[in-house]
N, C-alpha and C positions, 0 to 999 in steps of 0.2 A: 384524478388518479388515472394512471394507464396500466394496462396489463398486456402481457405477451401470450400470444396464441401460438403454439407450437405442434407441428405434425411429424410422425416420423419421417426421415429424409435420408437419402445418400448424398454424399458431398463429392465435389470435384471442382477443380480451378485453382486459382492463385490470389492471395490476399496480401496486404501489408499490415502488420499489427501496428497499434498506435504507439505513441511516444511514452516513455516511462513517466509514470506519476512521481515516483520517488526522486528521480534526477531533476524533473521539472520544478518541484518544490524547492529542493536545495539550490538549484541554479538562480531561482529568483530570489530567494533570501540572501544568498552569498553576494549576489550583484547588488541588492539593496543596501548591503553593509560595506561594499567595496568603496575605494577612492577612485572616483572617475566614472567613465561610461562603460557600460557591458552591453552586448548583443546576444540575445538567446533566440535561436531559431528552432523550428519544428518542435515547439513545446506542446504539451498537452492541454488542449483548450477543454477544460473541465471546471466543474463547480469549486474544487479544492484549489486549483490554480487562480481562479477569480478571488477567492477568499484570501490566499496568500498575497495577491497583488494589492488587495484593498488594505491589508494589515500593513504592508510595507509602504505604501503611500501614506497612511496615517502616521507612521514614525518618521516621515520626511522624505522618503525616496521619490524621485521622479521616475514615473514609468509611462512609457507610450507603447500602446498595444495596436499592432496591425494585423488584424484577424485574417485578412486577405492573404497575407504573406506568411501568416503564423510565426510572427516575430515580436519580440519584446526589446524595446531600447530602454535602458535603466541607467540612471544616474544615482550613485549611491550616497550614503551619508557619512562615509569615512569612519565607520565604527562608532559614530556618535549620534544615535536615534534621538529624536525629540519626542516629547510627551505628547501623545495623542490627545486630540481635543473632543473625542467621544469614545463610547465603549467599542471595542473591537470584537467582531464575530468571526469565529473560526468556521462556521457553517457546520459541515458534517465531518470536518477534518480533525481527527486527534493530533495529526502531525503539525498542522498549523497552530492548534491549541498550545502544544508543548514547545516547539521551536520558537514561535513568536513570544510565547509567555516567558521564555528564558530571556529573549532579548529585552523585553520590557523591564527586566530586572536591572538593566544597564542605566536606567533613567531615574534621576533623582526627583521623583515625583510619583503621584498615584496614576495607575492605568488599570483599567477593567477588561477582562477578557472572558467572552462567553462563547456559546455554540448552540447547535440545534438540540432537540431532545436526546439524540443518542450520545452526543459529546456531554451533556450535562448529567446524564444518568448513567451511561454505560462506559465511559472512558474515564477511569481513575486518574487523578492528577497528583495523588500523595508523593511518589518519588520526586516529581518536579518541585512541589511545595517544599519538601524537606530539603531538597538541594539548594534551592533559592534562599531559604532561611538560614541554612549553614554558612552560606557564603555572604551573609549580611544583609539581604533584602528582607522586607516584610512580604509575606504572601499568605493570604487568607482565602480559604473556600467560603464563598458568601452564604451558603446553605449549611456549613458545617459538616459537609459529607464527603470531604476530599475530591470533589467534582466541581467543575465550572458552574457558575461564574467564579472567576478568580480576581481578587483585588491585589495588586502588586506594586510594591514601592521600593525603588532602588536607593542608592546604587549598589551593585555587587561589590564585593572586595576579594581579591584574590587570597586564598588560603587553602582550605580544605573542606571537602564534602564527601559524604558516604551515602549512597542511595542503593535501593533495589533495582536491579537491571533486567528483570524478567521481560519487561516492556522496553525495547532498545530506545524508544524515541526520547524519554527524558534523558538518557545518557547522551545521545547526539546533541539534544538542545543544550545541555549544560556544556559540552565541548565546544560547541559553536560559540556561545556566550563568553566563555573564558578567554577566547582569543582577544577580547577587548576589554578585559578586566586589568586594573593596575596591579602589577605583581604577578607572582606565579601562583597558579591553581592546580592542586592535586585533587584528583576524583577517584575515590575508591568505589568499585561496583561489586555489590554482593549478587549472587545467583544470576550471573549474566546470560541473557538469552537473545534469540534473534540476531545472532552475531554478524551475519553478512550485512545487515543495516548499519551496524557501527563501521564495519569495513568500508561501506559505501560513503559514509560522512568522512571518514578519514582519507578516502581516495580524493575527495575534494580538497582536503587539506594538503595532500600532496600536489594536486594539480595547481593550486593557488600559491604553493610556496609557504604554507604556514607550518611553523615548528611545533612538534609535540614528542613527547617520549610515552611509550606504553610498556606495559608488561602483560601481554596477552590481552585479555578482555576485563581484567580486575583492577588495574591501575593505570591511570593517565596523568601526565604532568604537561601543562600547557602554559608557556611563557605568555605574559600579558602584553596588552597595547602593541598587538602586531598590526601591521598594515598590510592590506592586499589591494592590488589594482584591478581595475575593471578587465574584462575579459570577454572573448567571443566563444559561443558555445553552441553546439548542434546536439540536441536531445536524442539519444538512441532509442531504439524500441523496447517495449515493456515486457519483461518475461513473465510477470504475473498474467498479463493480458494472453500472451502466447499460449498459455495453458489450455484456454477454452477452445480454439480451433484444433489445437493438438488433440484433446480429448475428444472432440467431435468426431474428428477422423478415426480415431481409434475405436470408439464404441460403435460406429456404424460401418467399420471395415472399409474405410475409404482411403483414397490418396489425394493429398492436397499439398500445395506448396505455399510456404509463407515466407514473406521478405521482410527486411528490417530487423533481422535477427543478429545481434553482435555478440557472439560468443566470447569475446575478450573482455566484455564489460564486466564490472564488479558486481552486478545484481546476483543476490543470493538465490532468487526464484529459478534460475537456470538449473539448479540441482534436481528440479523435478524431472528433468529430461533423463538423468541417470537412473532414477527410480523406475521411470517408464520403460527404460530399456531392460531392467531386471524383471520387469512384468511381461516382457515379451514384445515391446514396441521396436520398430525398425525405422530409423531416421537416416536420411542422407543429407549432407552439408555441401554447399558449393565450396569452391577453392578458396574464396575469400572468407568464408564463415559468415556470410552475411544473409544466407537463405537456408531454409530447413524444409525438406521435403519428408512428409509423413506417408510412409508406405502402408498400405492395407495389410493387416494381419488377420488370421483367421481366429486367434485366441489369445487371451491375456491370462496370466497366472497371478493369483494373489501373493502378496509378500508382506513382510513386516518392516517397518522403517520409522525413523525419528523424523518429524516434519518441522521441527522448531526453526530451522535455518531457512525454511521456505513456507512459513506459516500461512501466507495469504492463499496457498494453493490446497488448504485442507478441505475445502468443500468440494473442489472439482476432482481432487484425488479420491474423495469418498465415492464420487459418481462413477469414475474409472473402475474402482473396485467392485461396484455392484455389477459390472460386466466382465469381470475376471473370474476364472474358476478357482474355487477354494476360498480360503479366509485370507483376509488383509487386516493387519493390525497396524493403526496409525498411532504413534505415542508423541510425546513432546508437544502437545497441542493445548495445554491448559490456558495459555494466554489467548487462544481464540475465542474463549467466553468474553472477552473484554473488547471485542472489536465493535464494528458498526451494530452487530447483534451479537447475542451468544451463538455462535456459528456452530458450535458442536450440537447444541440442543435444537437449533433451526434446521440444519441439514439432516439430522436424524428424523425429526417429525416429519418433514416433507419427503424424504425418500421412503419412509415407512407408509405414507399415503399411497405410494406407487406399488407397494409390495416387496420393497427391499428388506433383506435381513440385516439390520444395521442397529448396533447398540452404542450408547455412550458409555465410556469408561471414565476412570479417574483422570486421566490425562490425554484422552484422545477417542478413538473410535474402532470398534471391531465390526467388520463387515464380512458376510459370507455370500460371495457372488454366485451367479448363475440363476438367480430367481427370474421368473418371467414378470416383467415390469408393465404395468397397466397405467396409463395416463389418466389424470384427473383434472377437473375443471375448477378446482377449489384450493389450488396451491397459493401459499403466501410467500412474499418475498422478503418480508421483515425490514423493509426499507434499506436493504443491504444489496449492494450491487453484486457481491460475490455468490450471494444465495440465489439472486434471480438467474444470473447467468449459468450457475451450476445446474440448476433444476431446467433450464432450457436445453442444455445439453443432454441431461438424463432423458428428456422427452424424446430425443432424436431416434432411439433405438427401442423405445418402448412401444406398446400398442395403443392405438386410439389417439385422440387429441387432448392436449393439455393447455390450461390458462394459468398464468402466474401473475399475480396482482402486485402492483407497485413497481413496474419496469422503468420508471423514469429515473430511478436511482442509478441505472447502469451508466448514465452519463459520467459518474464520479471517476472512473477509471477507463471506460470503453465506450465513448460517445457513438462510435460507428459500428457497435456490435450487431445490431439487426441488420444494418445494410450489408456488412461484410458476411453474415451468414447467408443472407438471401443471395449474394454473389457467389457463394459455393454451392447454391442449390437448396439450400434448407427452406422448407415451407414454414415460414415464421412472419408473423405480423404483429405489430404493436397497435393496440386499439384503446381508445377511451372507455373507462368503465362507466356503465350506465348509472 
């Protein structure tokens, strides 16, 4: 196991944020299902991407990876995946579990999908299970607890499914699988949440010319047996990763410039910038909207906001709130309890160790900023990349030195996090735990 050692620091300089994890995983899956060859460039080299690549290879896609050029060449299965000859492992990725799990429903034979401890115990699969069963597949949670491992047997048949949509991934998963089902599929979504991620999936439908009808986020109709041809795609920067250097600059009253920021992209996490402006942040953008400069500001102000549409930012926004004046109330965050960790409980526990005034609420967090934070050497990362990075940013404006256990998980979304923070002048090192 590794740990991060972080000391208070001022930042300056310029970095480029990593490529989008959400786009990377969708691009790989769509290319694997397409007819013909696709080329994906500048994808995120991460454990989740490797898990998606392995799963797509297992159902028949041919994938050539050139790490030196950050390039994938993929020959797809033309919407006809084959039965894997072994158990598929989603690793730490709930998205791989749900997306590939739905695709396995297209196969007229048994498949098994599992994942790591977090996926098997903290990432509910019930909406996916129910959706697959309503569309004619067999799907059973092996432990009987609505979590992986899942045993799936297709084929899916186009008709009708009604699922809970508080987590957007099962919704996106069924939308993608429906493209290849014989006949028309209607999907009704109760309690839709994380809406920008559904839009992100449908932006891929638009890009690839796939037909669909929608009534907001509650009803979708997908014609079946659609064909999509291979494509070329360069993955844009990740707004969820952007949050960390932006927050680092804000809490340390520093000025930094961040490249690979595409404000025209469909990622929902860019909404965090609007909330930060309301808190007092000052940003400048280049004429092409590809670079963001965070200007030093003397103070931030607490605000109230619903974070559901950029839920991955809940932990880092909690950190920013600790350095803002007054109270911040974050709502719409219940689903954050079912991510790689229970993020609401985890970030509350760790920030309280530093002396923060933070409390968990029914659907979010309440933070009173302005407390003097003191770093500790017993901080836990909960095997969750967003907890580790958020606590590292919290440490930058606190006093003393902190250590955060379990830092290897940062590679899930931001493999270059330590190096980029160091490039901005942060006193941060990754050490091997004794």
